[in-house]
N, C-alpha and C positions, 0 to 999 in steps of 0.2 A: 663511326662511333666510336666514344671514349670507352675503356676497358676500367671495371672498376678492381682495381689493384688489390683493393682490401680483401672482395671475395673471391679474386683470382688464387692468391698466395696460397701457397701448402701448407696444412696443417697435419702437423706431428703427431702420432698415438704411440704411446708405450705401454709395454704392460708385461711380465714376466720375463725380464732381461732382454728385451727385443725393442723394436720400434719400426713402425711403419707409416706412409703418407700416401694419398690418392693424389693422382695429378689430374688437375683440372683437365676436360675437354677442351682445349683449345687449339685443336691442330690446324695448321693453315689451310686454308680452301685450296690453295693452289695442290698440296700435298691430297685432297682427296680427288684430283681428277684422274691420278693413273690407277688408283683405286676403283673408281665409279667405271674406267674403262676397260679394267682387268676383270671386274664383276661381270660385265659385258659381253667380254671375250669366252671367260667361262661356262656362261650359258648359252653361247652359240657354240661353243666348242661340245656340248651334250647337244642340244635342240635341234642342230641342223642334220646331223648326220640321221638323229630317231626321225625328226620332219619328215626327210627323203625317203628313210624306209618304209615310213607309214603312208606316204604318198604310192609309193612302190603297190606296197599291199592292196590299195584300194585303185589306183587308176592304172595298174602294171598290166599287161598282157595276162589272159585269162589263163592262156595254155601254160604259162611258166607258174604263175602263182598257184595254180590246182594241180600243178605236177607234183606226183607223192616226193618227187625227190628234192621240194623246196618246203617240206615240211619241217626240215630241220634248220632253214635260214632264221626263224625268228631266235632260237637259241642258239645258234653261231652270232648273230647280230650282238645279243646282248654280251655275250662272252667276251666279243671284242670291245664294248662299250666298257665293261666292267674292267678289264684287262688295262685300255691304256687311256681313253677319253677322259672315263668319269674320275680317276684318279687325279689325273691332271686338273682337273676342273676344280674339284675340291680343294685340292692345294692351293689353286688359284686363288677361288673364293676366299677361303681361310685368310690368306694375306692379305686379301682387298679390304673382309670385315674386321680384321684387326686395325688396320690403319685407318677406316672409317671410323667404327663405331667402338673399337675398343677402351676399354676402361683400365688404365695403367695406376700400379702399385709399386712403390719402391720398398724393400722390406730387408732390416738390417738385425742379424743375429750375432750371437759372440762367433761364429765361422765366418760367415761369408754376407754378401751384397747381393740381393737379388732384386731381378726385373721380372714382374710379371703380368701380364698382358691377358684379358680375357674378353670376348666379343660372342654372346650365345652359346654355342654348343663349340666355339673356337677358343684355345689359349694358348699362349706361349709364354715358356719362361726361361730364363737364362741367368747366369750367375757369374760370381767372381769371389775365390777365399780372399778375406782380408788379407793373409799375410803375404798374398802375389799382388795386392794391389798397390800401384805407386803413386796414384792422385788422380786430379780430376784436369778434364781441359774443355775449354769452352771454343765451339768452333763456329765460323760463321759461313753461310752458304757461297759458295764460287760463283752462283748465277745473279750475284746482286745486278751485274750491269744489264741483263735481259729482264728481271724480276724483281723491281723496285718495292715491292709489299713486302719482299722477306728483310726490308733494311732493319727491322726492330725485331727481328728474331736470331736464334741462334741454337747451336745444340751442344747438348752435354755429353763428355765423353769418359767414362772410368776408364784408366789406362791402366794396364798392368805393367808389373816391373819388366818385362820381357817386351812391352811394346803393343800388344795384343789390345785393341780396343772393344767396349762395351758400350755400344750408344745406351744411353738412356734415355735423352730426349731428342727429338729431331724435328727442325724448325718450329720452336717454342718460341711465346713472348720473352724476351730479354729477362724482364723482372723475374718469371719463374726459373729462367735458369740461373742468373745470378745467384737468387735464392738458396738454392738447391746446393750450387757451387761454394757458397759459404756455411751451410749447415750442413750438408753431411758429412764432413771430417769432424764435425763437433760431434755428433749423432755417434759416429763408430767409435769415438774417444770415449763416450759418455756409455754406450752398451759393452764395450769389452772391458771398462773399468773395474768389473768385479772377478775378472779374471787375474790370475798371477802375473806379476810385473813382467817377466818375460815374455807373455804371450798379450799382451796389450798393445794396442793401436793410437799412438796417439796423434792428435790433429797435426801436429808439425810434425810427423813424418811422412803425410801425405801430401805431395807436392799439389801445385796449382799454377795451370799457365792458360794462356789466352791465345788463340790463333789470329793472326792479323784477317782484318776486316774485309779487303782485298787482295785480289792475288797479286797486284802490284806494290802493295804495301810491306814495308820491312820494319819488323821491330827491335829492339835492341832488349836482349836475353842476356840477365846476368848467371842465370841457372841453367844446365844441361838440360834439355828437354826429358820430360817423361817417358821411360822406356828405351833411350837412345842406348845403342852399343857403344857408341864411343868410348875411347878410354883417355883419361886424363891423367897425365905426371906433370905435379907441378911442384918447383924447387926455386929456390930464390934466383938462381941464375938462369933457367929455362923452363920454360911450359911448354908441353908435348902434346899435343892430341893425335890420338891414333885410331885411324879409320879401320877396322877388322873386315876381314872377308865375311860377308853375310852368308855365304853357302848359297848353292842352286836351289834348295827346298824353300827356303826363309826369304831370299832376293825376289822369286818367282812368285807373282799373284795367283790364285787360285783359278783365275780364268784361263791364263797363260798355262798353266798346269794343265787346264784340260784339253787346249789347245794342241801341246805338246803330245801329250798322250793320244790324240786322236791321229796327230801324224805318225808315232810310233807304231800304232796298232794297224794304221794303213800302209806304212812298210813293212811291216811283217808279212800283212796279206799280198802285197807286191812282189816281195821275195820269196814265199812261200806258195804262191800261185801260179802267179803271173808268170815269173820266170822260168820257173821249170815247164810250164805250157810252152813258153816260145822256143825253150832250148830242144824239146820234143815235137817242136813244128806242129799243134795242135791248137794254134789260135787264127781264128777266120780273119781273112784279110790280110794286110802289110805287116809283117814282123817290124819293120822297120819303125813304125809307129808305136808297136808295143815295147821296142827298147827306148824310143823318145821317152816315152810315159816313164820308164823306169827311171832312167837316167836323169831326168828333170825332177822327178820327185824326191829321189835318192839325194840330190844334191839341196833340193830346198830344205829336205828334213835335217840335213847335216849343218846347213845354216842358222835354222832355228835353234838347235841343240848348242851349237859353237857359240851363239850369241848368249843364251843364257847363261851357259857355262862361263863366260867370260865376265859376265856381271856379278856372277856369284863368287869369283875369285878374284875381283876388284878391290884394292887397299891402300891405303894413305897414310902420311904422317904430317903433321903441321908442329915445326919447331918455332919457337918465338925465344930470343935471347936479347940482351938490352942493344946489340949493334944487329943483328940479322934476323930475318924471317925466310924460313926455309919451307918448299913444298914438296912434299914426294908422293906420286900416284903410280902405280903397278896394277897391270891388267894382264889378261893371256897373252895378246898379242902386241902390247905397249906400255912403254913406263915413261916418265916423265919426272924431271926434278928442277927447281930453280931457286935461286937465293937471291936474296934481295937485300942491299945494305940499307937501314933504318932510314939514313939521312937522304936516301935517293927516293923512299916512297912517296907517292901522291895522294894514293887513296888505296881502300881497301873496302870492298862493298860486295853485298848480296846483288847479282845482276839477272835481274829478269826480263827473261824474251819471250815476245808476244808470238805468238803461232796462228796465222788465220788459214784454216783448211778452204784448198777451192772446190767448187761444185755446189749441187743444188743443196746438200746438207749444210754446207758453209761449218760455222761454229771455228770458236777461238779457244787454243789451250795455251799453256804455260808453261816455262821451264827456267831454271834457276841454277846458278854455280857460283863459286868464290872468284872473284875479279881483283888483281892486285895489278894496279897502275903505278909505274916508275917511270922519272924522266929519261931513265937509261934503257929501256926497254924500244928494241927497234923490230922485234919479230912479233909474230902474229899472238896474239894474244890467247892464251889456255885456258879451256873452261874447266877449271879444279873441282873435282867432288861434285859433279852434274847428278852423280846417282845419289846423293843425299837430300834427306827432308829439307823442305825451306826454315822450318824452326833451327834443325840441327845446323844450317849455315848460319843464320840470325847470332845462334851463339858462338859459333867459331868466330865470325867477324867482332861480334862485341869484345871478345875475350882477346883478341887480336890489338883491337883499339887500346882498351885497357891498360896493355901491358907495355905497350909502345908509346902511349900518350897521345895518341890521333885522334882528331875529331871525325 
């Protein structure tokens, strides 16, 4: 069915020095599937234990049910349900309701950009201060290969100057995403126009960028990605791009932080409880098995911490002159440096590697790095800056080619 783009367009309303718009409910049907499954899981999370408990009350042994000590069982069960399953179920149901039925509004005042979603009793609000806003990015789903119906849908992201992202739209029709990407900077400029000149946010100060449609597509980028920490030093004689250390906390994802925290907590328990028990000889069974657990888990914990620490201190430098290209990269355990004469360079590109996972779940993932090919190279290719975002590598490659006049 063809969509009516006129009725599906976003309509802005302005009043009292602010602007807001309501987003048409055009969420992809594919996105509603996990919401429906989550809602079913939330109901089962509360319903199944309750059903089993009621069946036990009705069909259970009379001597147990009628026992005076069993009188407190309903209260204990209700306490357990209110303490764990019910809050979890409400949280999941809230998420599912906001995804499937939420009405979303974007609001702009002279201080912040806000995203508000409401579905019945549930609501969600997130915001970004305008002075922290770096611009907007259009992203395409990396699942296009498996889900062709996402081909005409994309996501709109507000990117802060420090690189943090606020998703305004996910998997929405391209015409809605493109409209908002064009109009949001203008609306912000209009709303903040009443403020003093030093506090106004001009449309030209907000960047705009597009993510590659597919994971293997490489774009040419003339501007540094919004929120990137790469440092540029440009002069007529030399272009220098520095890759600063990201730091342990910023480089590590939230999920990885939780995993590391879990490993550290388990390590504390092992060293604080199991080791003293082994030394005192108070462990049942073979003590050797306990010491194996201590050693193996400690080594595993150390490897996890060292790996993330190594990623957190990685740094690098790219130098381009009229005659040479030099790449340097250093980490906790290794460092690489290589220089090429310009007249020997065959190509500079972002190389995409495809990785197919083996097993029942299968799946495909991609990684990328900067690759330099020269007719003088005889050693194995070094995967330069494979810890950077693809958009940062695209910009670096474009900058090198423009500086050296490469195609």
